[in-house]
C-alpha positions in Angstrom: -141.6 35.8 -45.8 -142.5 37.3 -49.3 -144.9 35.3 -51.5 -143.9 34.6 -55.2 -144.9 37.5 -57.4 -146.6 35.0 -59.9 -150.0 35.6 -58.8 -153.1 35.4 -61.1 -154.7 38.8 -62.1 -158.4 38.8 -62.0 -160.6 39.0 -65.1 -157.7 39.4 -67.4 -159.6 39.0 -70.6 -162.3 41.6 -69.7 -159.6 44.1 -68.6 -158.0 43.9 -72.1 -161.5 43.8 -73.9 -162.6 47.0 -72.2 -159.0 49.0 -72.1 -158.5 47.9 -75.9 -154.7 48.6 -75.6 -153.2 49.8 -78.9 -149.5 50.4 -79.8 -148.0 53.6 -78.6 -150.8 54.2 -76.1 -150.3 55.3 -72.5 -152.0 53.6 -69.6 -152.2 54.1 -65.8 -152.4 51.1 -63.5 -153.6 53.1 -60.4 -153.3 49.9 -58.1 -150.3 48.0 -59.6 -150.0 45.4 -56.9 -147.8 42.6 -58.1 -148.1 43.7 -61.7 -150.1 41.2 -63.3 -152.6 43.4 -65.2 -149.8 45.8 -66.2 -147.9 42.7 -67.5 -150.9 41.9 -69.7 -151.1 45.5 -71.1 -147.5 45.7 -71.7 -147.6 42.7 -74.2 -148.9 45.1 -76.8 -145.9 46.8 -78.4 -145.0 50.4 -77.6 -147.2 50.6 -74.8 -146.1 53.1 -72.0 -147.4 52.7 -68.4 -147.7 54.5 -65.3 -147.9 52.3 -62.1 -149.0 53.3 -58.8 -149.2 51.7 -55.4 -149.2 52.6 -51.7 -147.5 49.5 -50.7 -143.7 50.0 -51.2 -143.2 46.2 -51.0 -145.7 45.4 -53.7 -144.2 48.3 -55.8 -140.7 46.8 -55.5 -141.9 43.3 -56.7 -143.8 44.8 -59.5 -140.6 46.6 -60.6 -138.8 43.4 -60.7 -141.6 41.7 -62.6 -141.8 44.5 -65.1 -138.2 45.0 -65.8 -137.5 45.9 -69.5 -140.9 47.7 -70.1 -141.5 51.3 -70.5 -142.9 52.1 -66.9 -143.1 55.2 -64.8 -143.5 54.5 -61.1 -145.3 56.4 -58.5 -145.5 55.4 -54.7 -148.6 56.6 -52.8 -152.2 56.5 -52.7 -154.0 56.7 -56.1 -156.4 59.3 -54.8 -153.4 61.6 -54.3 -151.8 61.1 -57.7 -151.1 64.6 -59.4 -152.6 63.4 -62.6 -151.5 63.0 -66.3 -152.9 62.2 -69.6 -153.8 58.6 -70.5 -155.6 56.5 -73.1 -156.9 54.0 -70.3 -156.9 53.9 -66.6 -157.2 50.8 -64.4 -157.8 50.3 -60.8 -158.2 46.9 -59.2 -159.3 47.5 -55.6 -158.6 44.1 -54.3 -156.2 43.3 -51.6 -153.1 41.7 -53.2 -151.9 38.2 -52.7 -148.8 39.7 -51.2 -150.7 41.3 -48.5 -153.0 38.4 -47.8 -150.3 35.8 -47.8 -147.8 37.5 -45.7 -148.6 36.8 -41.9 -146.6 39.9 -40.7 -148.9 42.3 -42.6 -151.8 41.1 -40.6 -154.6 41.1 -43.4 -155.6 37.6 -42.8 -156.4 35.4 -39.6 -155.4 32.1 -41.5 -152.0 32.6 -40.0 -151.1 34.3 -36.6 -149.7 37.8 -37.1 -149.8 41.3 -35.8 -153.3 43.1 -36.1 -151.8 45.6 -38.6 -153.7 45.6 -42.1 -151.9 48.8 -43.2 -151.5 49.0 -47.0 -148.7 51.6 -46.5 -146.8 50.4 -43.4 -145.4 54.0 -42.9 -149.0 55.0 -41.9 -149.3 55.3 -38.2 -152.8 53.9 -37.4 -153.2 50.1 -37.4 -156.0 47.6 -37.0 -154.9 47.2 -33.4 -155.5 50.9 -32.8 -159.1 50.7 -34.1 -159.9 47.5 -32.3 -158.4 48.7 -28.8 -159.4 52.3 -28.7 -162.8 52.6 -30.6 -166.0 52.7 -28.4 -168.5 49.8 -28.6 -170.8 52.1 -30.5 -168.1 53.2 -33.0 -167.2 49.4 -33.5 -170.8 48.6 -34.2 -171.0 51.3 -36.8 -167.7 50.3 -38.4 -168.7 46.5 -38.8 -172.2 47.4 -40.0 -171.1 50.1 -42.4 -168.0 48.7 -43.9 -168.5 45.0 -43.5 -172.3 44.5 -43.4 -171.5 42.2 -40.6 -174.2 39.9 -39.0 -174.3 40.1 -35.1 -172.2 43.2 -35.2 -173.4 44.4 -31.7 -172.6 41.0 -30.2 -169.1 40.9 -31.7 -168.4 44.5 -30.7 -169.5 43.9 -27.1 -167.2 40.8 -27.1 -164.2 42.9 -28.5 -164.7 45.5 -25.9 -164.8 43.0 -23.1 -161.8 40.9 -24.2 -159.4 43.7 -25.4 -156.6 44.5 -25.9 -155.9 42.5 -28.9 -152.5 42.3 -31.0 -152.9 39.2 -32.7 -155.1 38.3 -35.7 -156.0 34.8 -34.6 -156.7 36.0 -31.0 -159.2 38.5 -32.4 -160.8 35.8 -35.0 -161.3 33.3 -32.0 -163.4 36.0 -30.0 -165.4 36.7 -33.1 -166.0 33.1 -33.6 -167.4 32.6 -30.1 -169.4 35.9 -30.2 -171.6 34.7 -32.9 -174.4 32.0 -32.3 -173.3 28.5 -32.9 -175.6 28.2 -35.9 -173.6 31.2 -37.6 -170.1 29.6 -37.0 -170.1 27.0 -39.9 -171.3 28.9 -43.0 -169.7 29.3 -46.3 -167.3 32.0 -44.7 -165.6 32.3 -41.3 -167.5 34.8 -39.1 -164.3 36.9 -38.9 -164.1 37.5 -42.6 -166.4 40.4 -42.8 -165.2 41.8 -39.6 -161.4 41.9 -40.9 -162.7 43.4 -44.1 -164.3 46.2 -42.5 -161.3 46.9 -40.3 -159.1 46.9 -43.4 -161.3 49.3 -45.1 -161.4 51.5 -42.2 -157.7 51.4 -41.3 -156.8 52.4 -45.1 -159.6 54.8 -45.6 -160.5 52.9 -48.7 -163.9 54.3 -49.6 -162.7 57.9 -49.1 -159.9 57.1 -51.5 -162.1 55.6 -54.0 -164.6 58.6 -54.0 -161.7 61.0 -54.5 -160.2 58.9 -57.4 -163.7 58.6 -59.0 -163.9 62.5 -59.0 -160.6 62.9 -60.4 -159.6 60.0 -62.8 -161.9 61.1 -65.8 -159.9 64.4 -66.2 -156.8 62.2 -66.7 -158.3 60.6 -69.7 -157.9 61.6 -73.2 -161.3 61.8 -75.2 -162.1 58.4 -76.0 -159.9 57.1 -73.1 -161.3 54.2 -70.9 -161.6 53.8 -67.2 -162.0 50.3 -65.9 -162.5 49.6 -62.2 -162.6 46.0 -60.5 -164.2 46.0 -57.1 -164.5 43.1 -54.7 -167.2 44.6 -52.2 -170.7 45.8 -52.6 -170.0 49.3 -51.1 -167.0 49.8 -53.7 -169.3 48.8 -56.6 -172.0 50.9 -55.5 -169.8 54.0 -55.5 -168.2 53.0 -58.9 -171.7 52.6 -60.4 -173.4 55.8 -59.1 -170.1 57.7 -59.9 -170.3 56.5 -63.6 -174.0 57.3 -63.8 -173.7 60.9 -62.6 -170.5 61.8 -64.3 -171.3 63.7 -67.6 -167.7 63.0 -68.7 -168.3 59.4 -68.9 -170.3 57.0 -71.1 -170.9 53.7 -69.5 -170.1 50.6 -71.7 -170.9 47.9 -69.0 -174.4 48.4 -68.3 -174.2 45.4 -65.8 -170.9 44.5 -64.2 -168.8 41.9 -65.6 -168.1 39.0 -63.3 -165.8 35.9 -63.4 -167.0 32.8 -65.0 -167.2 29.4 -63.2 -163.9 28.3 -64.7 -162.1 31.4 -63.2 -163.9 31.4 -59.9 -162.6 27.7 -59.7 -159.0 28.3 -60.7 -158.7 31.5 -58.9 -161.0 31.5 -55.8 -160.1 35.0 -54.9 -161.9 36.2 -57.9 -165.2 35.2 -56.9 -166.6 38.4 -55.8 -164.9 40.5 -58.5 -167.1 43.0 -60.4 -165.7 45.1 -63.4 -167.3 48.2 -64.7 -165.9 50.3 -67.4 -166.6 53.7 -69.0 -165.5 55.8 -71.9 -164.4 59.5 -71.7 -166.8 61.6 -73.9 
């Protein structure tokens, strides 16, 4: 099952405000996903766009969505892109609705599916490999570092005792019973942060982000704009400090831009989004 490509892009007005697209400019969407942000940029006449995604399925859907526009496509990890010269660069670091809503991809425990979580299905290592082969100590470190998971030690111990796991819901059930009863009925399911941590580890997301932050400013023309939307405190921290340390960049968002209450209500997946922007000196 492939979800409809009509997803809702996060912080759409802020993206346009900080990228300031003008006719004839060239933009890079480093994480095109289903193409929502790219479609907004391409409403400006004469815009050229380069679109990247490591997920071939998402890239194919974005190509359908953006037919008729001037778009160059590149399949791969944005941190490995060979570079170019752009008036603006956008990176939306969120998991796409395609990935979350396709049970076969294994990103969510809302539906039973294989414990996969690979953004690029050609990659060999899956979430099941991490869960079933990492030591208890390695799992504790992974859950604590990437997910800031409460009760990480209790959860890791139960995972090691009950593995192997190959199904998303089976893992979520063990996590549910691993935490104290008082922690099972909070705002989010106790497995949410565990799945997030596994996804980050499987796809080496923080390592990719660090490499991208080092390289992307060189791809900007003077006055070019870099906009990054993060959904996790670790990502946001990396972006914030990279912007502050980089002499090539001038920060234009002293504080991150976040969704207003109306957007959070209409698009719940936007609730943790933080946008930061900088300009190439």
